[in-house]
N, C-alpha and C positions, 0 to 999 in steps of 0.2 A: 251242538247246543249243550251248554253246561247244565248238568243235572243238579237240582237242589235236593238235598236229602236231609232227613231229620234223624238225629241220634238221640234216643230216649235213655236217660240215665236212671238206673235203678237205685244206686247208692247215693245219688245226689239229687237235689231238686233242680233239674235243668232239662231243657230240650235244646240241643244244638241244631241250628239250621245252617248247613254248610253247602257251599257250591264249589264245583271244580272239575268233576269228572264228566267225560263225554259218554253218557250211557249209564249202565247199571253199576252200582257199587256192590262188590262181592263180599267184602269183609271190612271190619274195623276193629282196632285194638287200642286200648288205653295204655299210657305209660304207667309205671308203678306209682308215680306221684299224683296221677290224675290230671296233670296240667297240660298233657298233649294227647292227641289221638291221631293215629295213622289209618288211612283208608286205602283200599285197593279196589280198582274197578276193571271192567272189561276193556277199557281203553289202554291197559298195560302200564298205567301210571299209579304210583304210590304218593299220596298227599299227606303231609303232616301239618296239623293245626295246633295252635295255642288255644286251649279250650276256654280260658276265662275271658278272652276277648274275641273269640270266634274268628281268628285271623290265620290265614294260610302262611305257614312258616317255610315249608320246603316242598319241592316237586321233584320226583325222581322216576326214571323209567325202571320198571320192574326188572328188566334184563340186566341193567347196570348194577343192581343190588345183588344179583345171583352170582355174577362173574367176578 
């Protein structure tokens, strides 16, 4: 089951409602431009989203990013 999670922005007036992880989301990080956000979950997947349109841009397995 894909988890819906909310990212609350402190510097911007937005709440992002994103879906994609199977289970818990462990962390999220913004790009320096604020236009993308990457999330990592217990499912071993890193998801990258385009924030202004709430669209999933990239899916990567965490292990492939380390090696």
